[in-house]
All heavy atoms as an XYZ file, in Angstrom:
956
protein
N       0.833     -1.182      0.000
C       0.000      0.000      0.000
C       0.880      1.249      0.000
O       1.831      1.347      0.748
C      -0.905     -0.002      1.221
C      -1.789      1.186      1.289
S      -2.921      1.006      2.674
C      -3.691      2.567      2.600
N       0.547      2.188     -0.838
C       1.303      3.434     -0.953
C       0.811      4.418      0.097
O      -0.390      4.606      0.267
C       1.126      4.038     -2.365
C       1.852      5.352     -2.481
C       1.602      3.059     -3.420
N       1.749      5.052      0.804
C       1.356      6.035      1.810
C       1.979      7.411      1.572
O       1.736      8.339      2.323
C       1.690      5.544      3.211
C       3.180      5.337      3.431
O       3.939      5.365      2.454
O       3.574      5.138      4.584
N       2.778      7.543      0.503
C       3.393      8.837      0.183
C       3.305      9.069     -1.318
O       3.411      8.148     -2.118
C       4.851      8.880      0.621
C       5.023      8.813      2.115
C       6.449      8.941      2.556
N       7.384      8.681      1.480
C       8.689      8.842      1.580
N       9.215      9.238      2.689
N       9.489      8.577      0.570
N       3.148     10.343     -1.675
C       3.012     10.716     -3.075
C       3.881     11.927     -3.392
O       4.122     12.767     -2.525
C       1.547     11.064     -3.391
C       0.631      9.882     -3.284
C       0.099      9.511     -2.059
C       0.307      9.130     -4.395
C      -0.744      8.421     -1.942
C      -0.534      8.028     -4.300
C      -1.045      7.685     -3.068
O      -1.872      6.600     -2.968
N       4.334     11.996     -4.627
C       5.042     13.176     -5.128
C       4.038     14.079     -5.833
O       3.160     13.590     -6.550
C       6.119     12.768     -6.149
C       7.286     12.088     -5.501
O       7.903     12.622     -4.598
N       7.593     10.885     -5.951
N       4.184     15.385     -5.640
C       3.366     16.357     -6.345
C       3.971     16.551     -7.730
O       5.119     16.961     -7.868
C       3.338     17.681     -5.573
C       2.520     18.808     -6.169
C       1.055     18.412     -6.307
C       2.652     20.048     -5.292
N       3.212     16.216     -8.773
C       3.702     16.283    -10.139
C       3.334     17.612    -10.793
O       4.167     18.267    -11.407
C       3.137     15.112    -10.987
C       3.511     13.767    -10.354
C       3.604     15.202    -12.428
C       4.994     13.504    -10.268
N       2.059     18.019    -10.658
C       1.650     19.288    -11.272
C       0.415     19.846    -10.580
O      -0.289     19.152     -9.847
C       1.381     19.110    -12.770
O       0.264     18.279    -12.978
N       0.183     21.121    -10.849
C      -0.959     21.854    -10.326
C      -1.536     22.657    -11.478
O      -0.812     23.407    -12.141
C      -0.518     22.785     -9.197
C      -1.528     23.785     -8.656
C      -2.626     23.062     -7.888
C      -0.848     24.801     -7.761
N      -2.828     22.494    -11.745
C      -3.508     23.251    -12.792
C      -4.580     24.100    -12.131
O      -5.402     23.585    -11.372
C      -4.126     22.320    -13.823
C      -4.697     23.047    -15.026
C      -5.240     22.098    -16.080
N      -4.236     21.118    -16.453
C      -4.481     19.814    -16.574
N      -5.687     19.326    -16.354
N      -3.532     18.979    -16.916
N      -4.570     25.397    -12.404
C      -5.472     26.346    -11.763
C      -6.235     27.114    -12.842
O      -5.648     27.551    -13.824
C      -4.671     27.336    -10.882
C      -5.573     28.346    -10.236
C      -3.863     26.587     -9.833
N      -7.549     27.268    -12.618
C      -8.391     28.019    -13.553
C      -9.317     28.938    -12.755
O     -10.109     28.461    -11.933
C      -9.207     27.046    -14.408
C     -10.139     27.707    -15.361
N      -9.703     28.354    -16.489
C     -11.479     27.845    -15.343
C     -10.736     28.848    -17.135
N     -11.827     28.550    -16.453
N      -9.182     30.248    -12.946
C     -10.011     31.267    -12.290
C      -9.972     31.190    -10.769
O     -10.974     31.434    -10.102
C     -11.470     31.173    -12.759
C     -11.645     31.630    -14.174
O     -10.871     32.433    -14.684
N     -12.661     31.117    -14.837
N      -8.839     30.880    -10.204
C      -8.717     30.767     -8.751
C      -8.018     32.006     -8.209
O      -6.861     32.282     -8.552
C      -7.917     29.521     -8.373
C      -7.835     29.284     -6.889
C      -8.849     28.610     -6.229
C      -6.760     29.744     -6.154
C      -8.788     28.383     -4.864
C      -6.688     29.522     -4.787
C      -7.699     28.848     -4.142
N      -8.737     32.778     -7.400
C      -8.224     34.020     -6.810
C      -7.641     34.897     -7.919
O      -8.354     35.272     -8.829
C      -7.244     33.711     -5.681
C      -7.888     32.943     -4.536
S      -6.774     32.453     -3.231
C      -6.919     33.851     -2.142
N      -6.359     35.205     -7.878
C      -5.758     36.074     -8.884
C      -5.212     35.362    -10.099
O      -4.600     35.983    -10.956
N      -5.424     34.061    -10.208
C      -4.852     33.288    -11.312
C      -5.956     32.915    -12.296
O      -6.870     32.168    -11.957
C      -4.157     32.005    -10.795
C      -3.581     31.213    -11.941
C      -3.091     32.351     -9.775
N      -5.840     33.436    -13.517
C      -6.848     33.132    -14.527
C      -6.661     31.728    -15.100
O      -7.597     30.962    -15.197
C      -6.781     34.162    -15.656
C      -7.895     34.020    -16.663
C      -7.903     35.150    -17.664
O      -7.497     36.268    -17.311
O      -8.307     34.908    -18.807
N      -5.439     31.402    -15.478
C      -5.133     30.089    -16.053
C      -3.644     29.830    -15.864
O      -2.822     30.633    -16.286
C      -5.481     30.074    -17.545
C      -5.355     28.744    -18.223
C      -6.515     27.819    -17.894
O      -7.567     28.233    -17.451
N      -6.318     26.540    -18.086
N      -3.291     28.699    -15.247
C      -1.882     28.380    -15.048
C      -1.711     26.887    -14.808
O      -2.579     26.237    -14.224
C      -1.329     29.145    -13.841
O       0.043     28.893    -13.684
N      -0.590     26.367    -15.277
C      -0.202     25.004    -14.947
C       1.247     25.049    -14.486
O       2.109     25.569    -15.178
C      -0.344     24.048    -16.128
C       0.017     22.630    -15.731
C      -0.353     21.586    -16.770
O      -0.860     21.951    -17.833
O      -0.121     20.398    -16.494
N       1.479     24.501    -13.306
C       2.821     24.464    -12.729
C       3.249     23.009    -12.672
O       2.546     22.172    -12.106
C       2.839     25.064    -11.309
C       2.323     26.497    -11.337
C       4.238     24.994    -10.715
C       2.045     27.071     -9.969
N       4.396     22.711    -13.263
C       4.940     21.356    -13.216
C       6.064     21.335    -12.191
O       6.962     22.167    -12.237
C       5.427     20.931    -14.590
C       4.279     20.840    -15.575
C       4.708     20.335    -16.912
C       3.487     20.253    -17.811
N       3.803     19.760    -19.126
N       6.001     20.395    -11.281
C       6.967     20.297    -10.195
C       8.044     19.262    -10.477
O       8.732     18.821     -9.572
C       6.250     19.974     -8.887
C       5.289     21.049     -8.458
C       3.933     20.914     -8.683
C       5.749     22.206     -7.857
C       3.046     21.904     -8.297
C       4.870     23.205     -7.469
C       3.518     23.054     -7.703
N       8.188     18.878    -11.731
C       9.219     17.930    -12.143
C       9.992     18.517    -13.314
O       9.464     19.320    -14.077
C       8.606     16.585    -12.589
O       7.721     16.825    -13.674
C       7.864     15.913    -11.466
N      11.259     18.105    -13.466
C      12.033     18.514    -14.628
C      11.560     17.755    -15.859
O      11.457     18.287    -16.940
C      13.529     18.258    -14.412
C      14.133     19.218    -13.409
O      13.594     20.330    -13.257
O      15.139     18.854    -12.787
N      11.326     16.480    -15.678
C      10.806     15.596    -16.712
C       9.888     14.617    -16.010
O       9.761     14.624    -14.789
C      11.944     14.845    -17.410
C      12.932     15.757    -18.106
C      14.152     14.967    -18.609
O      14.248     13.767    -18.433
N      15.067     15.674    -19.227
N       9.255     13.741    -16.755
C       8.321     12.793    -16.147
C       8.979     11.924    -15.077
O       8.386     11.576    -14.085
C       7.695     11.902    -17.223
C       6.682     12.630    -18.079
C       5.490     13.119    -17.282
O       4.922     12.354    -16.494
O       5.130     14.294    -17.447
N      10.235     11.528    -15.249
C      10.892     10.628    -14.291
C      11.744     11.360    -13.260
O      12.149     10.774    -12.281
C      11.782      9.616    -15.035
C      10.991      8.529    -15.711
C      10.411      7.604    -14.668
C       9.811      6.372    -15.281
N       9.286      5.467    -14.303
N      12.049     12.630    -13.477
C      12.926     13.372    -12.581
C      12.096     14.031    -11.480
O      11.777     15.203    -11.539
C      13.726     14.409    -13.360
C      14.824     15.025    -12.530
O      15.062     14.638    -11.396
N      15.501     15.983    -13.095
N      11.734     13.265    -10.458
C      10.921     13.768     -9.363
C      11.783     14.493     -8.342
O      12.917     14.126     -8.097
C      10.182     12.608     -8.695
C       9.284     11.793     -9.618
C       8.694     10.616     -8.862
C       8.190     12.653    -10.199
N      11.214     15.506     -7.727
C      11.939     16.289     -6.724
C      11.545     15.825     -5.332
O      10.382     15.596     -5.054
C      11.602     17.764     -6.872
C      11.969     18.337     -8.212
C      11.457     19.769     -8.318
N      11.505     20.237     -9.670
C      12.477     20.999    -10.152
N      13.478     21.344     -9.385
N      12.449     21.399    -11.392
N      12.524     15.723     -4.456
C      12.237     15.354     -3.064
C      11.943     16.588     -2.228
O      11.260     16.510     -1.223
C      13.412     14.590     -2.469
C      13.574     13.220     -3.086
C      14.630     12.434     -2.380
C      14.722     11.064     -3.012
N      15.524     10.155     -2.270
N      12.481     17.737     -2.645
C      12.270     18.991     -1.937
C      11.888     20.050     -2.964
O      12.444     20.089     -4.058
C      13.552     19.426     -1.192
C      13.361     20.774     -0.540
C      13.953     18.385     -0.162
N      10.954     20.898     -2.587
C      10.514     21.954     -3.480
C      10.446     23.255     -2.691
O       9.995     23.263     -1.541
C       9.137     21.599     -4.039
C       8.543     22.651     -4.906
S       6.876     22.220     -5.392
C       6.071     22.008     -3.839
N      10.892     24.341     -3.304
C      10.839     25.651     -2.676
C      10.077     26.594     -3.592
O      10.340     26.637     -4.790
C      12.255     26.208     -2.444
O      12.999     25.274     -1.667
C      12.212     27.541     -1.745
N       9.143     27.324     -3.034
C       8.404     28.333     -3.797
C       8.918     29.688     -3.355
O       8.820     30.036     -2.178
C       6.887     28.209     -3.548
C       6.398     26.830     -3.969
C       6.138     29.304     -4.289
C       4.966     26.540     -3.601
N       9.482     30.443     -4.284
C      10.009     31.772     -3.967
C       9.374     32.796     -4.897
O       8.864     32.467     -5.957
C      11.538     31.833     -4.125
O      11.882     31.572     -5.490
C      12.222     30.825     -3.233
N       9.432     34.042     -4.491
C       8.913     35.123     -5.330
C       8.736     36.385     -4.518
O       8.848     36.380     -3.288
N       8.449     37.453     -5.225
C       8.237     38.747     -4.583
C       6.914     38.766     -3.822
O       6.023     37.953     -4.097
C       8.227     39.863     -5.634
C       9.522     40.022     -6.344
N      10.633     40.557     -5.744
C       9.896     39.688     -7.601
C      11.641     40.558     -6.597
N      11.224     40.032     -7.740
N       6.797     39.715     -2.896
C       5.555     39.888     -2.163
C       4.447     40.185     -3.166
O       4.599     41.007     -4.060
C       5.687     41.036     -1.166
C       4.473     41.235     -0.311
C       4.687     42.300      0.740
O       5.765     42.867      0.876
N       3.647     42.593      1.488
N       3.325     39.469     -3.051
C       2.215     39.650     -3.976
C       2.373     38.865     -5.266
O       1.579     39.018     -6.189
N       3.388     38.005     -5.333
C       3.664     37.254     -6.551
C       2.844     35.988     -6.727
O       2.897     35.365     -7.782
N       2.094     35.550     -5.702
C       1.224     34.390     -5.837
C       1.651     33.144     -5.081
O       1.055     32.085     -5.260
N       2.659     33.245     -4.214
C       3.117     32.070     -3.451
C       1.993     31.516     -2.578
O       1.717     30.315     -2.608
C       4.320     32.439     -2.585
C       5.519     32.943     -3.348
C       6.648     33.371     -2.433
C       6.292     34.470     -1.470
N       5.991     35.778     -2.042
N       1.331     32.365     -1.852
C       0.232     31.913     -0.984
C      -0.926     31.381     -1.803
O      -1.586     30.420     -1.403
C      -0.254     33.056     -0.094
O       0.763     33.420      0.820
N      -1.182     31.959     -2.958
C      -2.257     31.493     -3.821
C      -2.013     30.054     -4.248
O      -2.947     29.247     -4.310
C      -2.420     32.415     -5.046
O      -2.718     33.737     -4.591
C      -3.530     31.937     -5.954
N      -0.765     29.697     -4.532
C      -0.427     28.320     -4.896
C      -0.768     27.377     -3.736
O      -1.392     26.338     -3.937
C       1.063     28.195     -5.267
C       1.335     28.919     -6.581
C       1.490     26.733     -5.354
C       2.814     29.080     -6.897
N      -0.372     27.757     -2.532
C      -0.655     26.932     -1.353
C      -2.159     26.844     -1.105
O      -2.696     25.763     -0.846
C       0.080     27.474     -0.105
C       1.587     27.496     -0.329
C      -0.298     26.669      1.144
C       2.193     26.162     -0.701
N      -2.868     27.978     -1.199
C      -4.318     27.974     -1.018
C      -4.995     27.081     -2.058
O      -5.952     26.380     -1.750
C      -4.893     29.383     -1.111
C      -4.617     30.248      0.091
C      -4.579     31.619     -0.048
C      -4.412     29.707      1.348
C      -4.335     32.441      1.046
C      -4.167     30.507      2.448
C      -4.135     31.884      2.289
N      -4.512     27.104     -3.299
C      -5.103     26.271     -4.354
C      -4.960     24.792     -4.015
O      -5.910     24.018     -4.160
C      -4.451     26.588     -5.700
N      -3.786     24.397     -3.549
C      -3.567     22.997     -3.161
C      -4.475     22.640     -1.991
O      -5.134     21.594     -1.996
C      -2.085     22.757     -2.820
C      -1.215     22.904     -4.077
C      -1.894     21.376     -2.182
C       0.274     22.962     -3.803
N      -4.555     23.500     -0.990
C      -5.401     23.237      0.178
C      -6.876     23.187     -0.197
O      -7.609     22.319      0.272
C      -5.167     24.298      1.257
C      -3.809     24.160      1.912
C      -3.540     25.264      2.919
O      -3.859     26.431      2.679
N      -2.948     24.902      4.033
N      -7.320     24.109     -1.047
C      -8.725     24.123     -1.444
C      -9.073     22.860     -2.224
O     -10.113     22.253     -2.004
C      -9.041     25.372     -2.274
C     -10.480     25.423     -2.694
C     -11.559     25.656     -1.897
C     -10.991     25.203     -4.010
N     -12.715     25.604     -2.642
C     -12.393     25.331     -3.945
C     -10.393     24.922     -5.232
C     -13.203     25.189     -5.055
C     -11.200     24.779     -6.342
C     -12.595     24.904     -6.241
N      -8.193     22.451     -3.118
C      -8.438     21.237     -3.896
C      -8.552     20.018     -2.982
O      -9.430     19.182     -3.155
C      -7.336     21.021     -4.926
S      -7.649     19.639     -6.041
N      -7.696     19.945     -1.991
C      -7.667     18.789     -1.102
C      -8.773     18.806     -0.043
O      -9.332     17.759      0.283
C      -6.305     18.700     -0.409
N      -9.104     19.982      0.496
C      -9.983     20.040      1.660
C     -11.249     20.870      1.509
O     -12.088     20.864      2.393
C      -9.205     20.587      2.864
C      -7.976     19.788      3.180
C      -6.711     20.307      2.935
C      -8.076     18.500      3.695
C      -5.570     19.560      3.208
C      -6.942     17.752      3.974
C      -5.696     18.298      3.728
O      -4.579     17.559      3.999
N     -11.384     21.628      0.446
C     -12.571     22.466      0.279
C     -12.368     23.864      0.810
O     -11.240     24.330      0.947
N     -13.454     24.544      1.137
C     -13.366     25.959      1.485
C     -12.684     26.234      2.815
O     -12.022     27.234      2.968
C     -14.754     26.629      1.493
O     -15.605     25.892      2.358
C     -15.335     26.699      0.108
N     -12.824     25.380      3.782
C     -12.180     25.617      5.066
C     -10.763     25.058      5.042
O     -10.552     23.895      4.760
C     -12.957     24.936      6.195
O     -12.255     25.087      7.403
N      -9.786     25.905      5.332
C      -8.404     25.430      5.347
C      -7.843     25.368      6.759
O      -6.655     25.309      6.947
C      -7.500     26.288      4.449
C      -7.450     27.726      4.953
C      -7.919     26.219      3.009
C      -6.369     28.562      4.318
N      -8.699     25.409      7.759
C      -8.203     25.243      9.118
C      -8.415     26.466      9.975
O      -9.478     26.646     10.528
N      -7.420     27.309     10.074
C      -7.485     28.466     10.969
C      -8.639     29.380     10.563
O      -8.810     29.716      9.399
C      -6.169     29.231     10.935
N      -9.432     29.800     11.530
C     -10.607     30.621     11.271
C     -10.261     31.915     10.550
O     -10.982     32.359      9.677
C     -11.314     30.950     12.609
O     -11.536     29.726     13.305
C     -12.628     31.642     12.369
N      -9.143     32.530     10.861
C      -8.783     33.804     10.252
C      -8.352     33.657      8.799
O      -8.232     34.638      8.094
C      -7.670     34.478     11.054
O      -6.511     33.676     11.015
N      -8.111     32.442      8.346
C      -7.641     32.228      6.981
C      -8.598     31.360      6.163
O      -8.192     30.675      5.243
C      -6.255     31.575      6.996
C      -5.196     32.391      7.699
C      -4.935     33.689      7.026
N      -4.194     33.449      5.801
C      -3.819     34.384      4.976
N      -4.108     35.626      5.206
N      -3.149     34.081      3.896
N      -9.872     31.384      6.494
C     -10.855     30.576      5.769
C     -10.950     31.025      4.325
O     -10.920     32.204      4.027
C     -12.218     30.664      6.423
C     -12.267     29.991      7.783
C     -13.643     30.097      8.384
N     -14.590     29.215      7.729
C     -14.787     27.950      8.073
N     -14.084     27.425      9.046
N     -15.673     27.223      7.459
N     -11.095     30.067      3.440
C     -11.294     30.370      2.028
C     -12.789     30.327      1.735
O     -13.330     29.305      1.343
C     -10.553     29.361      1.143
C      -9.051     29.551      1.044
C      -8.421     28.433      0.225
C      -8.732     30.884      0.423
N     -13.444     31.439      1.953
C     -14.859     31.504      1.639
C     -15.031     31.517      0.123
O     -14.090     31.801     -0.619
C     -15.479     32.759      2.244
O     -14.935     33.901      1.622
N     -16.217     31.215     -0.333
C     -16.464     31.194     -1.783
C     -16.071     32.516     -2.427
O     -15.419     32.529     -3.455
C     -17.931     30.911     -2.072
C     -18.294     29.476     -1.894
C     -19.767     29.283     -2.216
N     -20.093     27.890     -2.011
C     -20.560     27.101     -2.956
N     -20.792     27.564     -4.144
N     -20.814     25.845     -2.692
N     -16.494     33.619     -1.834
C     -16.225     34.906     -2.469
C     -14.735     35.226     -2.490
O     -14.279     35.954     -3.366
C     -16.990     36.045     -1.771
O     -16.654     36.059     -0.384
C     -18.483     35.875     -1.949
N     -13.981     34.672     -1.578
C     -12.532     34.912     -1.570
C     -11.835     34.150     -2.705
O     -10.747     34.505     -3.111
C     -11.952     34.506     -0.221
C     -10.554     35.008     -0.030
C     -10.128     34.962      1.410
N      -8.705     35.238      1.414
C      -7.835     34.674      2.202
N      -8.219     33.825      3.103
N      -6.567     34.974      2.120
N     -12.479     33.104     -3.209
C     -11.919     32.345     -4.324
C     -12.047     33.090     -5.641
O     -11.279     32.860     -6.569
C     -12.636     30.997     -4.467
C     -12.599     30.035     -3.298
C     -13.385     28.780     -3.644
C     -11.190     29.699     -2.900
N     -13.030     33.981     -5.738
C     -13.294     34.657     -6.999
C     -12.137     35.573     -7.403
O     -11.590     36.291     -6.568
C     -14.550     35.527     -6.919
C     -15.813     34.829     -6.503
C     -16.884     35.562     -6.039
C     -15.968     33.446     -6.581
C     -18.067     34.949     -5.656
C     -17.136     32.823     -6.202
C     -18.184     33.582     -5.738
O     -19.346     32.976     -5.354
N     -11.808     35.599     -8.682
C     -10.825     36.578     -9.157
C     -11.334     37.995     -8.893
O     -12.542     38.250     -8.957
C     -10.752     36.305    -10.669
C     -11.179     34.879    -10.819
C     -12.212     34.667     -9.746
N     -10.433     38.910     -8.580
C     -10.803     40.285     -8.263
C     -11.605     40.962     -9.357
O     -12.498     41.752     -9.081
N     -11.312     40.632    -10.599
C     -12.000     41.292    -11.714
C     -13.472     40.882    -11.825
O     -14.230     41.473    -12.582
C     -11.280     41.021    -13.027
C     -11.327     39.589    -13.485
C     -10.573     39.410    -14.787
C     -10.688     37.971    -15.267
N      -9.972     37.787    -16.515
N     -13.907     39.863    -11.062
C     -15.297     39.433    -11.089
C     -16.187     40.306    -10.208
O     -17.394     40.152    -10.192
C     -15.418     37.980    -10.649
C     -14.966     36.985    -11.671
C     -14.410     37.240    -12.899
C     -15.035     35.570    -11.563
N     -14.127     36.070    -13.542
C     -14.494     35.023    -12.747
C     -15.478     34.703    -10.577
C     -14.404     33.656    -12.971
C     -15.386     33.340    -10.800
C     -14.860     32.822    -11.992
N     -15.600     41.207     -9.456
C     -16.379     42.137     -8.646
C     -17.229     41.485     -7.568
O     -18.311     41.963     -7.244
N     -16.748     40.385     -6.977
C     -17.462     39.737     -5.883
C     -18.588     38.819     -6.311
O     -19.320     38.304     -5.475
N     -18.764     38.617     -7.615
C     -19.799     37.715     -8.125
C     -19.141     36.606     -8.926
O     -18.150     36.840     -9.618
C     -20.775     38.469     -9.021
C     -21.537     39.547     -8.298
C     -22.444     40.284     -9.243
C     -23.138     41.418     -8.489
N     -23.893     42.272     -9.368
N     -19.699     35.412     -8.854
C     -19.120     34.298     -9.603
C     -19.590     34.359    -11.051
O     -20.775     34.251    -11.346
C     -19.483     32.950     -8.983
C     -18.721     31.828     -9.646
C     -18.824     30.511     -8.922
O     -19.393     30.426     -7.849
N     -18.253     29.482     -9.505
N     -18.636     34.520    -11.952
C     -18.933     34.683    -13.374
C     -18.495     33.488    -14.218
O     -18.578     33.543    -15.439
C     -18.272     35.961    -13.906
C     -18.657     37.251    -13.182
C     -17.882     38.429    -13.757
C     -20.154     37.492    -13.265
N     -18.028     32.438    -13.598
C     -17.581     31.257    -14.328
C     -17.151     30.176    -13.353
O     -17.212     30.349    -12.141
N     -16.719     29.039    -13.901
C     -16.226     27.940    -13.072
C     -14.846     28.260    -12.515
O     -14.035     28.909    -13.177
C     -16.128     26.643    -13.880
C     -17.484     26.056    -14.233
O     -18.508     26.555    -13.731
O     -17.511     25.088    -15.017
N     -14.594     27.785    -11.305
C     -13.286     27.873    -10.653
C     -12.830     26.432    -10.452
O     -13.592     25.612     -9.946
C     -13.383     28.590     -9.295
C     -13.855     30.025     -9.489
C     -12.053     28.523     -8.548
C     -14.232     30.726     -8.198
N     -11.596     26.116    -10.858
C     -11.145     24.741    -10.674
C      -9.660     24.664    -10.366
O      -8.876     25.522    -10.774
C     -11.443     23.898    -11.927
O     -10.671     24.331    -13.013
N      -9.318     23.623     -9.614
C      -7.926     23.302     -9.300
C      -7.770     21.797     -9.456
O      -8.588     21.024     -8.953
C      -7.544     23.724     -7.859
C      -6.130     23.277     -7.522
C      -7.694     25.228     -7.669
N      -6.722     21.388    -10.179
C      -6.418     19.974    -10.368
C      -5.003     19.709     -9.885
O      -4.071     20.427    -10.255
C      -6.525     19.577    -11.860
O      -7.814     19.924    -12.339
C      -6.279     18.088    -12.039
N      -4.848     18.701     -9.049
C      -3.541     18.286     -8.552
C      -3.230     16.911     -9.138
O      -4.076     16.019     -9.128
C      -3.536     18.181     -7.014
C      -3.860     19.524     -6.378
C      -2.187     17.673     -6.511
C      -4.064     19.447     -4.881
N      -2.018     16.758     -9.616
C      -1.556     15.461    -10.130
C      -0.501     14.922     -9.174
O       0.490     15.591     -8.889
C      -0.974     15.639    -11.525
C      -0.485     14.368    -12.155
C       0.034     14.652    -13.552
N       0.605     13.480    -14.167
C       1.235     13.496    -15.318
N       1.363     14.626    -15.994
N       1.724     12.384    -15.803
N      -0.732     13.709     -8.661
C       0.166     13.081     -7.692
C       0.652     11.736     -8.235
O      -0.059     11.068     -8.978
C      -0.572     12.840     -6.378
C      -1.179     14.065     -5.711
C      -2.196     13.642     -4.669
C      -0.098     14.912     -5.098
N       1.853     11.345     -7.836
C       2.401     10.042     -8.218
C       2.919      9.336     -6.971
O       3.627      9.931     -6.157
C       3.536     10.216     -9.215
C       4.093      8.872     -9.701
C       5.051      9.034    -10.861
N       4.377      9.727    -11.942
C       5.027     10.487    -12.837
N       6.322     10.633    -12.788
N       4.358     11.088    -13.782
N       2.588      8.059     -6.786
C       3.092      7.325     -5.622
C       4.620      7.327     -5.585
O       5.278      7.258     -6.624
C       2.575      5.901     -5.841
C       1.434      6.033     -6.784
C       1.755      7.214     -7.646
N       5.169      7.432     -4.382
C       6.621      7.372     -4.200
C       7.073      5.944     -4.463
O       6.428      4.979     -4.043
C       7.016      7.801     -2.766
C       8.487      7.541     -2.501
C       6.694      9.274     -2.549
N       8.164      5.811     -5.178
C       8.693      4.490     -5.507
C       8.901      4.362     -7.000
O       8.990      5.348     -7.722
N       8.931      3.158     -7.451
C       9.190      2.882     -8.866
C       7.878      2.871     -9.648
O       7.442      1.839    -10.150
C       9.934      1.550     -9.011
C      10.491      1.351    -10.402
O      10.711      2.364    -11.103
O      10.699      0.191    -10.793
N       7.223      4.023     -9.725
C       5.949      4.161    -10.413
C       6.109      5.139    -11.567
O       6.881      6.091    -11.495
C       4.857      4.677     -9.469
C       4.519      3.718     -8.365
C       5.135      3.822     -7.125
C       3.589      2.716     -8.568
C       4.817      2.940     -6.104
C       3.264      1.828     -7.551
C       3.887      1.951     -6.322
O       3.577      1.084     -5.318
N       5.350      4.934    -12.608
C       5.377      5.818    -13.766
C       4.095      6.612    -13.890
O       3.212      6.530    -13.027
N       3.972      7.384    -14.969
C       2.794      8.229    -15.184
C       1.465      7.468    -15.189
O       0.426      8.041    -14.869
C       3.054      8.863    -16.551
C       4.530      8.817    -16.718
C       4.977      7.579    -16.016
N       1.485      6.193    -15.539
C       0.243      5.417    -15.553
C      -0.320      5.184    -14.150
O      -1.473      4.792    -13.996
C       0.449      4.080    -16.268
C       1.560      3.243    -15.659
O       2.551      3.814    -15.188
O       1.432      1.998    -15.662
N       0.480      5.453    -13.113
C       0.033      5.302    -11.718
C      -0.430      6.615    -11.105
O      -0.809      6.654     -9.934
C       1.174      4.748    -10.865
O       1.586      3.500    -11.345
N      -0.389      7.694    -11.883
C      -0.733      9.011    -11.347
C      -2.190      9.092    -10.908
O      -3.068      8.434    -11.464
C      -0.464     10.101    -12.387
C       1.021     10.323    -12.609
O       1.844      9.677    -11.936
O       1.360     11.157    -13.469
N      -2.405      9.928     -9.904
C      -3.733     10.195     -9.369
C      -4.031     11.661     -9.626
O      -3.191     12.530     -9.377
C      -3.774      9.912     -7.856
C      -3.506      8.439     -7.591
C      -5.096     10.351     -7.258
C      -3.282      8.124     -6.132
N      -5.221     11.942    -10.115
C      -5.653     13.311    -10.362
C      -6.775     13.646     -9.398
O      -7.763     12.917     -9.314
C      -6.146     13.478    -11.804
C      -5.060     13.337    -12.816
C      -4.669     12.086    -13.268
C      -4.410     14.450    -13.319
C      -3.657     11.945    -14.208
C      -3.401     14.324    -14.267
C      -3.025     13.070    -14.706
N      -6.608     14.728     -8.657
C      -7.647     15.226     -7.765
C      -8.095     16.570     -8.316
O      -7.269     17.450     -8.556
C      -7.116     15.414     -6.346
S      -6.531     13.887     -5.607
N      -9.399     16.725     -8.516
C      -9.919     17.965     -9.091
C     -11.124     18.434     -8.293
O     -12.040     17.669     -8.013
C     -10.316     17.750    -10.547
C     -10.836     19.002    -11.225
C     -11.106     18.744    -12.698
C     -11.519     20.029    -13.391
N     -11.743     19.805    -14.837
N     -11.108     19.717     -7.939
C     -12.247     20.347     -7.273
C     -12.703     21.497     -8.162
O     -11.891     22.289     -8.623
C     -11.887     20.855     -5.885
C     -13.103     21.372     -5.121
C     -12.751     21.773     -3.698
N     -12.209     20.683     -2.916
C     -12.925     19.816     -2.198
N     -14.247     19.909     -2.184
N     -12.344     18.871     -1.505
N     -14.021     21.565     -8.375
C     -14.601     22.612     -9.216
C     -15.727     23.293     -8.451
O     -16.598     22.622     -7.895
C     -15.157     22.039    -10.542
C     -15.751     23.153    -11.408
C     -14.090     21.283    -11.304
N     -15.688     24.618     -8.428
C     -16.814     25.411     -7.951
C     -17.495     25.917     -9.215
O     -16.989     26.799     -9.900
C     -16.347     26.571     -7.068
C     -17.408     27.540     -6.560
C     -18.516     26.809     -5.812
C     -16.777     28.608     -5.696
N     -18.614     25.290     -9.551
C     -19.305     25.599    -10.796
C     -20.006     26.948    -10.711
O     -20.335     27.418     -9.623
C     -20.322     24.497    -11.132
C     -19.680     23.161    -11.325
N     -19.084     22.788    -12.508
C     -19.516     22.118    -10.477
C     -18.596     21.568    -12.393
N     -18.836     21.136    -11.162
N     -20.234     27.526    -11.865
C     -20.864     28.846    -11.931
C     -22.230     28.867    -11.245
O     -22.625     29.877    -10.671
C     -21.012     29.267    -13.386
C     -21.464     30.687    -13.568
C     -21.421     31.145    -15.012
O     -21.003     30.378    -15.885
O     -21.815     32.300    -15.244
N     -22.930     27.729    -11.248
C     -24.241     27.650    -10.594
C     -24.163     27.465     -9.078
O     -25.170     27.334     -8.410
C     -25.096     26.547    -11.222
C     -24.526     25.143    -11.000
O     -23.505     24.999    -10.298
O     -25.103     24.193    -11.541
N     -22.935     27.415     -8.530
C     -22.738     27.285     -7.084
C     -22.488     25.880     -6.607
O     -22.124     25.664     -5.451
N     -22.690     24.882     -7.473
C     -22.437     23.489     -7.092
C     -20.933     23.235     -7.030
O     -20.155     23.865     -7.731
C     -23.077     22.553     -8.108
N     -20.548     22.296     -6.168
C     -19.141     21.923     -6.029
C     -19.008     20.459     -6.401
O     -19.805     19.623     -5.986
C     -18.641     22.126     -4.578
C     -17.217     21.664     -4.423
C     -18.782     23.576     -4.157
N     -17.980     20.148     -7.204
C     -17.707     18.748     -7.521
C     -16.260     18.442     -7.178
O     -15.386     19.309     -7.255
C     -17.993     18.438     -8.996
O     -17.163     19.197     -9.839
N     -16.031     17.210     -6.768
C     -14.690     16.759     -6.409
C     -14.498     15.371     -7.002
O     -15.329     14.485     -6.781
C     -14.518     16.718     -4.890
C     -13.160     16.235     -4.436
C     -12.056     17.071     -4.543
C     -12.992     14.957     -3.950
C     -10.800     16.626     -4.139
C     -11.747     14.518     -3.544
C     -10.651     15.357     -3.654
O      -9.412     14.920     -3.264
N     -13.437     15.197     -7.756
C     -13.135     13.886     -8.327
C     -11.682     13.532     -8.050
O     -10.823     14.401     -7.948
C     -13.379     13.859     -9.846
O     -12.600     14.885    -10.459
C     -14.842     14.056    -10.181
N     -11.430     12.263     -7.924
C     -10.061     11.762     -7.779
C      -9.974     10.359     -8.317
O     -10.957      9.707     -8.567
C      -9.580     11.829     -6.335
C     -10.311     10.935     -5.395
N     -11.548     11.258     -4.902
C     -10.006      9.718     -4.883
C     -11.951     10.285     -4.088
N     -11.041      9.352     -4.074
């Protein structure tokens, strides 16, 4: 039984300040990283990346009351506080060990424009 996974990629669509982005956490399909560092300027989106991963995995509540990800906080600023489209985050994970892309797991959370939430893995 696998109990650890490598983060392979993160795909974000209309999440907070990110309209569309895909981040790959590997150099190539087989070159997995054991340690990853996210760096950037203040306001560059480091926290947004972490929030996207947390929202995909756990939903709107990310733990601490002062840092809750309410629905309206997920909306891009240009939407003016109203949901104007689908918001989605997809995480691609691979079991640690001698596994290839055919063993990857995809977790996707979508906040649909109609307010419904779907989660698949």
